[in-house]
Backbone of each chain as ProteinMPNN parsed JSONL, in Angstrom:
{"seq_chain_A": "MVKPHRLLADRVGSYADEARAFMRRRRHHRRPYIRIQYVGGDAVEIPLDSAVGAAIGTAAASLISRSPAPPAPPGASDPR", "coords_chain_A": {"N_chain_A": [[43.127, -50.863, 31.959], [40.541, -49.486, 29.959], [37.366, -50.943, 29.61], [35.967, -52.076, 26.521], [33.137, -51.685, 26.135], [32.599, -49.749, 28.019], [34.07, -47.623, 27.097], [32.681, -47.079, 24.744], [30.201, -46.354, 25.799], [30.89, -44.031, 27.184], [31.674, -42.398, 25.063], [29.295, -42.127, 23.568], [27.772, -40.93, 25.517], [29.103, -38.466, 25.791], [28.601, -37.304, 23.314], [25.842, -37.013, 23.514], [25.7, -35.158, 25.578], [26.849, -32.943, 24.305], [24.936, -32.484, 22.319], [22.75, -31.833, 23.886], [23.619, -29.455, 25.075], [23.85, -27.903, 22.768], [21.155, -27.702, 21.959], [20.156, -26.309, 24.119], [21.517, -23.86, 23.903], [20.5, -23.08, 21.446], [17.791, -22.736, 21.991], [18.014, -20.586, 23.709], [19.088, -18.635, 22.015], [16.999, -18.286, 20.267], [15.153, -16.814, 21.596], [13.359, -13.822, 21.622], [14.692, -10.535, 22.183], [15.633, -7.384, 23.708], [18.389, -5.459, 23.883], [20.26, -2.939, 25.381], [23.041, -0.875, 25.236], [24.745, 1.454, 27.157], [26.476, 4.632, 26.897], [28.198, 4.91, 29.019], [29.012, 2.324, 29.482], [27.437, 0.492, 30.773], [25.065, -2.169, 30.379], [21.779, -3.096, 29.568], [18.922, -5.244, 29.653], [15.909, -4.879, 28.12], [12.73, -5.604, 29.22], [10.395, -7.348, 27.232], [7.709, -7.221, 27.727], [7.3, -4.851, 28.994], [6.338, -1.317, 28.992], [8.144, 0.332, 27.608], [9.646, -1.62, 26.273], [7.67, -2.763, 24.648], [7.042, -0.593, 23.012], [9.473, -0.168, 21.654], [9.756, -2.671, 20.467], [7.537, -2.708, 18.735], [8.205, -0.637, 16.972], [10.532, -1.726, 15.908], [9.522, -4.017, 14.643], [7.98, -2.817, 12.677], [10.0, -1.623, 11.19], [11.404, -3.88, 10.297], [9.471, -5.051, 8.682], [9.505, -3.325, 6.565], [11.914, -3.7, 5.39], [13.844, -5.058, 2.675], [13.095, -8.338, 1.386], [15.121, -11.187, 2.138], [17.625, -12.267, -0.218], [16.932, -15.031, -2.353], [18.29, -18.345, -1.933], [20.925, -19.585, -4.1], [19.661, -21.085, -7.038], [17.22, -21.703, -5.937], [15.06, -20.31, -6.982], [14.687, -21.26, -9.483], [12.563, -23.39, -11.039], [13.085, -25.557, -12.649]], "CA_chain_A": [[42.594, -50.613, 30.62], [39.09, -49.282, 29.945], [36.677, -51.969, 28.835], [35.419, -51.489, 25.277], [31.749, -51.207, 26.236], [32.638, -48.529, 28.819], [34.567, -46.602, 26.175], [31.567, -46.746, 23.838], [29.177, -45.642, 26.582], [31.402, -42.681, 27.45], [31.663, -41.645, 23.828], [27.898, -41.799, 23.27], [27.34, -39.966, 26.536], [29.66, -37.141, 25.509], [27.852, -36.767, 22.183], [24.521, -36.604, 24.017], [25.899, -33.903, 26.316], [27.058, -31.891, 23.318], [23.653, -32.207, 21.668], [21.893, -31.157, 24.867], [24.112, -28.077, 25.183], [23.503, -27.217, 21.527], [19.724, -27.391, 21.988], [19.954, -25.277, 25.132], [21.97, -22.599, 23.308], [19.584, -22.735, 20.358], [16.582, -22.186, 22.622], [18.374, -19.278, 24.255], [19.26, -17.69, 20.916], [15.73, -18.051, 19.589], [14.302, -15.962, 22.413], [13.476, -12.406, 21.251], [15.174, -9.697, 23.275], [16.096, -6.02, 23.416], [19.518, -5.123, 24.751], [20.769, -1.588, 25.156], [24.309, -0.556, 25.897], [24.878, 2.894, 27.332], [27.808, 5.19, 26.639], [29.013, 4.646, 30.202], [29.463, 0.944, 29.5], [26.408, -0.4, 31.313], [24.161, -2.779, 29.405], [20.551, -3.567, 30.192], [17.966, -5.932, 28.793], [14.579, -4.299, 28.317], [11.695, -6.647, 29.129], [9.498, -7.145, 26.088], [6.341, -6.951, 28.177], [7.201, -3.52, 29.591], [5.838, -0.3, 28.059], [9.259, 0.731, 26.747], [9.954, -2.763, 25.417], [6.612, -2.909, 23.643], [7.165, 0.508, 22.042], [10.651, -0.439, 20.816], [9.458, -3.866, 19.678], [6.616, -2.347, 17.661], [8.965, 0.133, 15.981], [11.453, -2.644, 15.237], [8.728, -4.861, 13.738], [7.626, -1.977, 11.531], [11.218, -1.474, 10.382], [11.702, -5.17, 9.651], [8.492, -5.286, 7.609], [9.834, -2.444, 5.441], [13.21, -4.059, 4.809], [13.672, -6.003, 1.573], [13.212, -9.748, 1.733], [16.46, -11.687, 1.845], [17.728, -12.925, -1.518], [16.76, -16.487, -2.306], [19.548, -19.065, -2.157], [21.139, -19.904, -5.509], [18.968, -22.262, -7.55], [15.92, -21.908, -5.309], [13.998, -19.692, -7.764], [14.552, -21.953, -10.757], [11.809, -24.611, -10.774], [13.505, -26.678, -13.484]], "C_chain_A": [[41.074, -50.491, 30.678], [38.433, -50.344, 29.085], [36.006, -51.35, 27.619], [34.001, -50.957, 25.431], [31.688, -49.906, 27.046], [33.097, -47.337, 27.95], [33.449, -46.117, 25.258], [30.506, -45.933, 24.572], [29.616, -44.203, 26.864], [31.308, -41.81, 26.211], [30.236, -41.207, 23.483], [27.382, -40.76, 24.259], [27.866, -38.577, 26.26], [28.948, -36.505, 24.318], [26.48, -36.263, 22.629], [24.622, -35.298, 24.802], [26.078, -32.726, 25.372], [25.731, -31.486, 22.678], [22.723, -31.457, 22.611], [22.318, -29.686, 25.018], [23.759, -27.272, 23.94], [22.035, -26.797, 21.54], [19.432, -26.286, 23.0], [20.372, -23.903, 24.582], [21.002, -22.135, 22.228], [18.294, -22.133, 20.92], [16.847, -20.778, 23.126], [18.464, -18.241, 23.137], [17.945, -17.361, 20.229], [14.839, -17.078, 20.363], [14.463, -14.504, 21.971], [13.935, -11.579, 22.449], [15.519, -8.306, 22.762], [17.213, -5.724, 24.406], [20.041, -3.747, 24.373], [22.063, -1.416, 25.925], [24.446, 0.954, 25.957], [26.313, 3.335, 27.076], [28.74, 4.903, 27.813], [29.517, 3.224, 30.312], [28.454, -0.031, 30.071], [25.543, -0.948, 30.181], [22.94, -3.308, 30.138], [19.723, -4.319, 29.164], [16.587, -5.381, 29.11], [13.549, -5.41, 28.212], [10.715, -6.336, 28.0], [8.075, -6.804, 26.521], [6.204, -5.617, 28.899], [6.721, -2.523, 28.538], [6.927, 0.123, 27.077], [9.594, -0.391, 25.763], [8.934, -2.954, 24.314], [6.724, -1.828, 22.573], [8.338, 0.26, 21.099], [10.388, -1.647, 19.914], [8.531, -3.578, 18.511], [7.344, -1.58, 16.557], [9.919, -0.776, 15.209], [10.705, -3.548, 14.249], [8.322, -4.087, 12.491], [8.823, -1.808, 10.596], [11.533, -2.763, 9.619], [10.748, -5.424, 8.49], [8.783, -4.427, 6.382], [11.181, -2.778, 4.799], [12.987, -5.089, 3.708], [13.822, -7.443, 2.049], [14.608, -10.234, 1.385], [16.495, -12.364, 0.487], [17.609, -14.438, -1.374], [18.099, -17.175, -2.526], [19.694, -19.458, -3.62], [20.413, -21.176, -5.914], [17.587, -22.459, -6.992], [14.782, -21.363, -6.166], [13.751, -20.421, -9.082], [13.819, -23.272, -10.544], [12.282, -25.816, -11.584], [14.543, -27.549, -12.81]], "O_chain_A": [[40.401, -51.274, 31.348], [38.879, -50.619, 27.971], [35.528, -50.218, 27.683], [33.688, -49.886, 24.913], [30.832, -49.059, 26.795], [32.586, -46.222, 28.06], [33.288, -44.919, 25.025], [29.979, -44.955, 24.042], [28.811, -43.274, 26.792], [30.919, -40.644, 26.282], [30.005, -40.046, 23.146], [26.656, -39.836, 23.892], [27.152, -37.598, 26.471], [28.714, -35.296, 24.311], [26.016, -35.217, 22.175], [23.747, -34.438, 24.707], [25.532, -31.647, 25.599], [25.442, -30.301, 22.517], [21.996, -30.557, 22.192], [21.474, -28.791, 25.081], [23.409, -26.096, 24.038], [21.707, -25.668, 21.175], [18.573, -25.435, 22.773], [19.669, -22.911, 24.772], [20.719, -20.943, 22.108], [17.775, -21.149, 20.394], [16.008, -19.888, 22.987], [17.985, -17.116, 23.28], [17.792, -16.276, 19.667], [13.859, -16.574, 19.813], [15.583, -13.994, 21.946], [13.601, -11.891, 23.592], [15.675, -8.081, 21.562], [17.002, -5.737, 25.619], [20.235, -3.437, 23.198], [22.165, -1.764, 27.101], [24.288, 1.648, 24.953], [27.236, 2.522, 27.042], [29.935, 4.679, 27.619], [30.368, 2.937, 31.154], [28.583, -1.241, 29.886], [25.321, -0.285, 29.168], [23.062, -3.901, 31.21], [19.811, -4.063, 27.963], [16.153, -5.42, 30.261], [13.503, -6.1, 27.194], [10.268, -5.199, 27.843], [7.325, -6.176, 25.773], [5.117, -5.279, 29.37], [6.695, -2.831, 27.347], [6.681, 0.258, 25.878], [9.801, -0.146, 24.575], [9.288, -3.271, 23.179], [6.531, -2.092, 21.386], [8.217, 0.453, 19.89], [10.755, -1.643, 18.738], [8.704, -4.129, 17.424], [7.136, -1.83, 15.37], [10.094, -0.617, 14.001], [11.195, -3.812, 13.151], [8.319, -4.629, 11.386], [8.682, -1.846, 9.374], [11.884, -2.728, 8.439], [11.147, -5.943, 7.447], [8.356, -4.763, 5.277], [11.543, -2.197, 3.776], [12.062, -5.898, 3.785], [14.569, -7.732, 2.984], [15.216, -9.742, 0.434], [15.508, -12.972, 0.074], [18.107, -15.037, -0.421], [18.957, -16.645, -3.231], [18.693, -19.645, -4.311], [20.518, -22.207, -5.249], [16.834, -23.291, -7.499], [13.664, -21.875, -6.105], [12.72, -20.217, -9.723], [14.373, -24.188, -9.936], [11.939, -26.955, -11.268], [14.994, -28.535, -13.393]]}, "seq_chain_B": "MRNQSPEESSAPGGRPVREGASDRQGVGYLAELEPDLRGAAIFDRQGGLVECSVGAGSGFAEAAAELVSRVEAGCDEPIDSCHIASDDAEVFLVREAGMTLVAVAERFVLSSLMTYDIRMTLRDLSSEASLG", "coords_chain_B": {"N_chain_B": [[21.164, 15.619, 2.563], [21.517, 12.357, 1.463], [20.159, 10.181, -0.644], [19.491, 7.386, -2.226], [20.408, 7.97, -5.109], [19.993, 8.83, -8.653], [21.929, 7.385, -10.058], [22.083, 4.977, -8.872], [21.834, 1.421, -8.753], [20.026, -1.712, -8.802], [20.716, -4.484, -6.855], [20.843, -8.124, -6.938], [18.088, -9.43, -5.177], [16.911, -7.087, -4.649], [18.223, -5.068, -3.369], [19.316, -1.798, -3.258], [22.271, -0.563, -4.713], [24.881, 1.683, -4.599], [26.7, 3.021, -7.297], [30.131, 3.139, -8.437], [33.035, 4.818, -6.988], [32.171, 5.511, -4.462], [30.988, 3.302, -3.386], [32.666, 2.149, -1.625], [32.214, 3.2, 0.778], [29.933, 3.878, 3.525], [26.533, 2.607, 3.485], [26.658, 0.916, 1.297], [29.176, -0.197, 1.433], [28.951, -1.497, 3.863], [27.046, -3.404, 3.176], [28.586, -4.948, 1.517], [30.365, -6.026, 3.333], [28.701, -7.429, 5.027], [26.832, -9.973, 4.173], [24.36, -10.767, 5.076], [22.86, -8.56, 5.481], [19.874, -6.71, 5.34], [18.868, -4.17, 5.098], [19.759, -0.714, 5.626], [20.196, 2.394, 7.359], [21.587, 5.62, 7.718], [22.04, 8.175, 10.051], [22.647, 11.624, 10.855], [24.15, 13.723, 13.429], [22.12, 15.471, 14.14], [19.908, 14.043, 13.544], [19.183, 13.938, 10.935], [18.675, 12.343, 7.77], [21.341, 10.652, 6.326], [22.096, 8.63, 4.597], [20.583, 5.884, 2.881], [19.888, 2.485, 2.323], [17.687, 1.416, 1.237], [14.966, 1.987, -0.969], [13.252, 5.179, -1.246], [10.464, 5.056, -1.276], [9.675, 2.972, 0.326], [9.512, 3.558, 2.99], [11.386, 2.891, 4.818], [13.509, 4.432, 5.924], [12.089, 6.303, 7.452], [10.856, 4.626, 9.294], [13.122, 3.688, 10.569], [14.077, 6.043, 11.738], [12.001, 6.496, 13.503], [12.306, 4.31, 15.198], [14.775, 4.955, 16.388], [14.075, 7.264, 17.81], [12.237, 6.193, 19.619], [13.798, 4.425, 21.094], [15.573, 6.216, 22.258], [13.755, 7.694, 23.779], [13.035, 5.842, 25.661], [15.183, 5.554, 27.318], [17.248, 6.67, 29.995], [19.867, 7.452, 29.965], [22.522, 8.482, 27.679], [22.68, 6.505, 24.762], [24.76, 3.855, 23.523], [24.63, 1.612, 21.864], [22.138, -0.569, 20.472], [20.504, -3.665, 20.418], [18.199, -5.608, 18.869], [16.435, -8.519, 18.816], [14.26, -10.455, 16.951], [11.686, -12.798, 15.936], [11.86, -12.827, 13.205], [13.98, -11.27, 12.185], [16.997, -9.379, 12.872], [17.738, -6.344, 14.522], [19.952, -3.652, 14.494], [21.251, -0.914, 16.209], [23.539, 1.488, 16.186], [25.774, 3.837, 17.541], [28.276, 6.007, 16.539], [31.029, 8.14, 16.198], [29.449, 10.431, 16.175], [27.358, 9.8, 14.512], [24.48, 7.813, 13.633], [23.697, 4.511, 12.943], [21.262, 2.44, 11.66], [20.441, -0.861, 11.238], [19.041, -3.675, 9.556], [19.194, -7.101, 9.784], [19.563, -10.542, 8.779], [18.193, -13.252, 10.756], [20.06, -14.689, 13.436], [22.517, -13.672, 12.767], [26.01, -12.919, 13.182], [26.358, -11.124, 15.93], [28.308, -9.527, 17.267], [30.242, -9.206, 15.33], [28.802, -7.901, 13.373], [28.192, -5.494, 14.704], [30.76, -4.492, 15.003], [31.509, -4.119, 12.298], [29.661, -2.175, 11.588], [30.492, -0.054, 13.2], [33.033, 0.425, 12.101], [32.275, 1.209, 9.552], [30.913, 3.603, 10.078], [32.989, 5.093, 11.182], [34.731, 5.284, 9.009], [33.13, 6.752, 7.273], [32.834, 9.083, 8.729], [35.484, 10.007, 8.865], [35.941, 10.453, 6.193], [34.143, 12.519, 5.73], [35.227, 14.499, 7.351], [37.627, 14.951, 6.101], [36.966, 15.95, 3.646]], "CA_chain_B": [[20.593, 14.277, 2.604], [21.891, 11.581, 0.293], [19.202, 9.091, -0.559], [19.282, 6.632, -3.463], [20.512, 8.85, -6.247], [19.597, 8.171, -9.889], [22.929, 6.469, -10.595], [22.053, 3.721, -8.143], [21.219, 0.286, -9.426], [19.472, -2.664, -7.856], [21.415, -5.761, -6.817], [19.936, -9.257, -6.724], [17.478, -9.336, -3.866], [16.233, -5.81, -4.548], [18.956, -4.123, -2.541], [19.968, -0.79, -4.071], [23.697, -0.431, -4.497], [25.404, 2.842, -5.306], [27.779, 2.645, -8.205], [31.297, 4.004, -8.431], [33.988, 4.734, -5.879], [31.528, 5.694, -3.169], [30.574, 2.008, -2.843], [33.596, 1.745, -0.584], [31.815, 3.848, 2.018], [28.523, 3.918, 3.863], [25.745, 1.382, 3.523], [27.124, 0.022, 0.232], [30.34, -0.916, 1.969], [28.453, -2.403, 4.901], [26.398, -4.529, 2.487], [29.664, -5.817, 1.036], [30.944, -6.732, 4.473], [27.702, -8.265, 5.69], [25.876, -10.496, 3.192], [23.045, -10.962, 5.692], [22.215, -7.262, 5.682], [18.658, -6.511, 4.541], [18.693, -2.735, 4.861], [20.436, 0.123, 6.615], [20.048, 3.843, 7.204], [22.542, 6.372, 8.544], [21.549, 9.502, 10.455], [23.687, 12.459, 11.421], [23.987, 14.098, 14.837], [20.831, 16.158, 14.321], [18.827, 13.135, 13.191], [18.891, 13.999, 9.499], [19.07, 11.138, 7.026], [22.555, 10.801, 5.522], [22.125, 7.62, 3.541], [19.686, 4.759, 3.131], [20.091, 1.47, 1.29], [16.372, 0.998, 0.725], [14.323, 3.072, -1.707], [12.493, 6.135, -0.437], [9.039, 4.712, -1.227], [9.379, 1.87, 1.244], [9.319, 4.062, 4.352], [12.388, 2.28, 5.699], [14.237, 5.468, 6.664], [11.171, 6.878, 8.436], [10.7, 3.624, 10.359], [14.388, 3.658, 11.318], [14.099, 7.249, 12.578], [11.018, 6.271, 14.572], [12.925, 3.386, 16.16], [15.796, 5.704, 17.136], [13.417, 8.159, 18.772], [11.617, 5.391, 20.694], [14.869, 3.913, 21.96], [16.046, 7.36, 23.048], [12.714, 8.071, 24.738], [12.946, 4.83, 26.712], [16.429, 5.47, 28.087], [17.606, 7.858, 30.767], [21.244, 7.832, 29.659], [22.842, 8.392, 26.249], [22.917, 5.108, 24.38], [25.871, 3.546, 22.628], [24.114, 0.694, 20.852], [20.938, -1.326, 20.839], [20.364, -4.873, 19.608], [16.849, -6.155, 19.01], [16.274, -9.785, 18.102], [12.875, -10.914, 16.863], [11.59, -14.1, 15.276], [12.076, -12.697, 11.765], [15.237, -10.611, 11.82], [17.66, -8.681, 13.974], [17.916, -4.913, 14.27], [21.098, -3.081, 15.195], [21.318, 0.545, 16.245], [24.876, 1.757, 16.716], [26.211, 5.229, 17.45], [29.733, 6.135, 16.463], [31.52, 9.359, 15.534], [28.37, 11.4, 16.041], [26.323, 9.329, 13.591], [23.724, 6.636, 14.07], [23.36, 3.59, 11.855], [20.249, 1.439, 11.985], [20.544, -1.927, 10.24], [18.239, -4.888, 9.717], [19.94, -8.246, 9.255], [18.925, -11.836, 8.947], [18.246, -13.841, 12.095], [21.247, -15.467, 13.801], [23.755, -13.075, 12.268], [26.976, -12.781, 14.276], [26.041, -9.76, 16.362], [29.504, -8.748, 17.585], [30.886, -8.884, 14.055], [27.944, -6.899, 12.738], [28.399, -4.233, 15.41], [32.113, -4.028, 14.66], [31.486, -3.626, 10.92], [28.894, -0.918, 11.586], [31.369, 0.984, 13.768], [34.064, 0.738, 11.114], [31.616, 1.941, 8.466], [30.648, 4.967, 10.525], [34.268, 5.787, 11.335], [35.206, 5.611, 7.662], [32.271, 7.816, 6.738], [33.142, 10.29, 9.484], [36.804, 10.519, 8.463], [35.787, 10.972, 4.826], [33.455, 13.807, 5.824], [36.113, 15.493, 7.949], [38.7, 15.256, 5.16], [36.57, 16.771, 2.516]], "C_chain_B": [[20.957, 13.542, 1.313], [21.053, 10.313, 0.293], [18.913, 8.521, -1.93], [19.236, 7.541, -4.683], [20.188, 8.103, -7.537], [20.622, 7.192, -10.42], [22.973, 5.142, -9.855], [21.412, 2.631, -8.991], [20.741, -0.688, -8.373], [20.213, -3.982, -7.96], [20.409, -6.889, -6.703], [19.392, -9.241, -5.305], [16.831, -7.979, -3.64], [16.978, -4.777, -3.748], [19.638, -3.088, -3.423], [21.444, -0.692, -3.714], [24.17, 0.78, -5.273], [26.585, 2.422, -6.155], [28.938, 3.613, -8.061], [32.115, 3.867, -7.171], [33.315, 4.851, -4.524], [30.966, 4.399, -2.596], [31.473, 1.551, -1.709], [33.251, 2.384, 0.742], [30.32, 3.663, 2.268], [27.837, 2.575, 3.773], [26.139, 0.401, 2.417], [28.288, -0.828, 0.705], [29.9, -1.919, 3.031], [27.779, -3.63, 4.273], [27.429, -5.493, 1.918], [30.224, -6.665, 2.168], [29.982, -7.766, 5.051], [26.679, -8.773, 4.671], [24.468, -10.697, 3.757], [22.299, -9.657, 5.919], [20.998, -7.126, 4.764], [18.426, -5.043, 4.221], [19.373, -1.944, 5.948], [20.192, 1.591, 6.302], [21.003, 4.516, 8.17], [21.967, 7.76, 8.801], [22.7, 10.299, 11.046], [23.339, 12.852, 12.866], [22.632, 14.737, 15.119], [19.641, 15.248, 13.967], [18.434, 13.188, 11.731], [19.405, 12.762, 8.783], [20.285, 11.446, 6.158], [22.511, 9.868, 4.328], [21.17, 6.489, 3.9], [19.831, 3.762, 1.991], [18.787, 1.043, 0.645], [15.696, 2.21, 0.093], [13.397, 3.911, -0.851], [11.019, 5.745, -0.292], [8.678, 3.659, -0.202], [9.072, 2.343, 2.654], [10.318, 3.499, 5.338], [13.092, 3.326, 6.558], [13.361, 6.084, 7.753], [10.987, 5.913, 9.617], [11.964, 3.534, 11.212], [14.485, 4.871, 12.244], [13.131, 7.112, 13.755], [11.598, 5.339, 15.645], [13.967, 4.112, 17.011], [15.136, 6.582, 18.197], [12.777, 7.372, 19.911], [12.664, 4.813, 21.642], [15.384, 5.037, 22.858], [15.041, 7.733, 24.132], [12.653, 7.088, 25.908], [14.172, 4.744, 27.59], [16.718, 6.784, 28.799], [18.996, 8.366, 30.409], [21.453, 7.831, 28.143], [23.203, 6.955, 25.866], [24.11, 4.993, 23.437], [25.394, 2.639, 21.5], [22.888, -0.024, 21.391], [20.825, -2.508, 19.888], [18.999, -5.477, 19.899], [16.766, -7.426, 18.179], [14.805, -10.165, 18.116], [12.868, -12.272, 16.165], [11.988, -14.023, 13.8], [13.46, -12.188, 11.391], [15.856, -9.99, 13.069], [17.903, -7.237, 13.565], [19.068, -4.413, 15.127], [21.023, -1.569, 15.094], [22.642, 0.88, 16.925], [25.205, 3.229, 16.5], [27.733, 5.274, 17.464], [30.054, 7.419, 15.714], [30.39, 10.347, 15.262], [27.267, 10.985, 15.086], [25.656, 8.073, 14.145], [23.41, 5.787, 12.852], [22.353, 2.565, 12.375], [20.266, 0.391, 10.875], [19.611, -3.074, 10.587], [18.999, -6.024, 9.047], [19.134, -9.514, 9.469], [19.068, -12.337, 10.384], [19.527, -14.646, 12.235], [22.519, -14.947, 13.137], [24.715, -12.938, 13.456], [26.949, -11.329, 14.76], [27.289, -8.925, 16.646], [30.233, -8.327, 16.312], [30.112, -7.79, 13.33], [28.161, -5.525, 13.383], [29.763, -3.644, 15.075], [32.124, -3.435, 13.247], [30.729, -2.301, 10.825], [29.766, 0.218, 12.127], [32.441, 1.395, 12.765], [33.484, 1.555, 9.957], [31.394, 3.394, 8.863], [31.942, 5.757, 10.71], [34.838, 6.198, 9.975], [34.436, 6.792, 7.092], [32.592, 9.14, 7.424], [34.479, 10.882, 9.055], [36.744, 11.08, 7.051], [35.146, 12.364, 4.865], [34.372, 14.885, 6.38], [37.235, 15.887, 6.993], [38.211, 16.125, 3.999], [35.12, 16.661, 2.289]], "O_chain_B": [[20.73, 14.046, 0.213], [21.233, 9.456, 1.158], [18.167, 9.115, -2.709], [18.168, 7.84, -5.217], [20.112, 6.874, -7.531], [20.268, 6.265, -11.149], [23.797, 4.281, -10.163], [20.557, 2.899, -9.836], [21.018, -0.514, -7.186], [20.325, -4.542, -9.05], [19.24, -6.644, -6.403], [20.142, -9.06, -4.345], [16.264, -7.731, -2.576], [16.436, -3.708, -3.466], [20.463, -3.453, -4.261], [21.812, -0.735, -2.54], [23.898, 0.902, -6.467], [27.373, 1.562, -5.762], [28.767, 4.752, -7.625], [31.929, 2.938, -6.385], [33.836, 4.34, -3.533], [30.513, 4.378, -1.452], [31.103, 0.677, -0.925], [33.929, 2.135, 1.738], [29.552, 3.339, 1.362], [28.462, 1.531, 3.958], [25.974, -0.809, 2.576], [28.37, -2.021, 0.412], [30.406, -3.04, 3.094], [27.918, -4.748, 4.77], [27.191, -6.699, 1.842], [30.517, -7.848, 1.999], [30.394, -8.834, 5.503], [25.74, -8.048, 4.344], [23.5, -10.786, 3.003], [21.211, -9.659, 6.496], [21.08, -7.393, 3.565], [17.85, -4.714, 3.184], [19.549, -2.432, 7.064], [20.007, 1.98, 5.149], [21.207, 4.051, 9.291], [21.476, 8.427, 7.89], [23.611, 9.741, 11.656], [22.361, 12.369, 13.437], [22.067, 14.567, 16.199], [18.489, 15.666, 14.086], [17.46, 12.555, 11.325], [20.442, 12.205, 9.145], [20.266, 12.379, 5.356], [22.84, 10.248, 3.204], [20.974, 6.176, 5.075], [19.889, 4.151, 0.824], [18.793, 0.376, -0.39], [15.846, 3.332, 0.577], [12.83, 3.435, 0.134], [10.393, 6.073, 0.715], [7.502, 3.471, 0.109], [8.445, 1.623, 3.431], [10.134, 3.609, 6.55], [13.257, 3.142, 7.763], [13.84, 6.357, 8.854], [10.964, 6.325, 10.776], [11.892, 3.331, 12.423], [14.919, 4.752, 13.39], [13.42, 7.562, 14.864], [11.404, 5.555, 16.841], [14.032, 3.903, 18.222], [15.587, 6.634, 19.341], [12.773, 7.834, 21.052], [12.437, 4.725, 22.849], [15.604, 4.844, 24.054], [15.419, 8.048, 25.26], [12.264, 7.46, 27.016], [14.205, 3.94, 28.522], [16.464, 7.866, 28.269], [19.278, 9.558, 30.531], [20.658, 7.25, 27.406], [23.948, 6.283, 26.579], [24.418, 5.904, 22.669], [25.711, 2.863, 20.332], [22.645, -0.074, 22.597], [21.029, -2.361, 18.683], [18.688, -5.815, 21.042], [17.003, -7.401, 16.971], [14.177, -10.194, 19.174], [13.922, -12.821, 15.845], [12.401, -15.022, 13.211], [14.042, -12.625, 10.398], [15.304, -10.07, 14.166], [18.23, -6.947, 12.414], [19.153, -4.707, 16.319], [20.763, -1.016, 14.025], [22.834, 0.586, 18.105], [24.954, 3.793, 15.435], [28.382, 4.65, 18.304], [29.416, 7.738, 14.711], [30.383, 11.02, 14.232], [26.326, 11.749, 14.869], [26.2, 7.378, 15.003], [22.913, 6.292, 11.846], [22.575, 1.915, 13.396], [20.12, 0.727, 9.7], [19.414, -3.403, 11.757], [19.398, -5.92, 7.887], [18.167, -9.549, 10.23], [19.948, -11.899, 11.125], [20.019, -15.217, 11.262], [23.484, -15.691, 12.964], [24.276, -12.85, 14.603], [27.451, -10.428, 14.089], [27.329, -7.743, 16.306], [30.774, -7.225, 16.232], [30.696, -6.874, 12.751], [28.297, -4.519, 12.686], [29.895, -2.434, 14.885], [32.689, -2.363, 13.03], [31.118, -1.413, 10.067], [29.775, 1.319, 11.575], [32.721, 2.583, 12.603], [34.126, 2.475, 9.451], [31.654, 4.307, 8.079], [31.986, 6.954, 10.427], [35.355, 7.302, 9.808], [35.013, 7.708, 6.507], [32.619, 10.19, 6.782], [34.608, 12.096, 8.899], [37.414, 12.065, 6.741], [35.55, 13.267, 4.131], [34.318, 16.038, 5.951], [37.741, 17.008, 7.051], [38.962, 16.931, 3.45], [34.589, 17.286, 1.371]]}, "name": "protein", "num_of_chains": 2, "seq": "MVKPHRLLADRVGSYADEARAFMRRRRHHRRPYIRIQYVGGDAVEIPLDSAVGAAIGTAAASLISRSPAPPAPPGASDPRMRNQSPEESSAPGGRPVREGASDRQGVGYLAELEPDLRGAAIFDRQGGLVECSVGAGSGFAEAAAELVSRVEAGCDEPIDSCHIASDDAEVFLVREAGMTLVAVAERFVLSSLMTYDIRMTLRDLSSEASLG"}
């Protein structure tokens, strides 16, 4: 039989592992990137610091700045 | 070129929505499927603007066309799709049925779902055009 304190330590350890994996995924998702998939099925990631990446990134930033702002969440605009 | 006709109205958030049965197609339909969509433009095979969800004065369609040309210029092969993630939003460029749709969505949108919805939108639009 597993001792109670060992059970507790395992449980806390598994939660910590989950949290660490979540933070790692979050960091990965927050990283800006440009991915292109070709008709042939190949996919490449364009480095942002390359000339092509910079040109695409600038055009994308210009497009984003011209898109409407997202709608505010319900109740956020009402100060009362 | 079909671009924000007079019968269009503005939804909450400033997003123009076409009224009537045609809401079931094109960018109006995509906006229904994807609540995180901020704007979208559709181009035909020759690069002409077919439809745009953002008003003509904003320059959104021109910026989308510029992005398409820069992506094409940077690639040696014909592209199928392009996904650009920045700190503020995500940009999707998808080609299907001879048309290109450029969409801007909120950050952390489900990219595979967004791409699938864009493909379905373009296929619907293409079949509608071929039927009549």
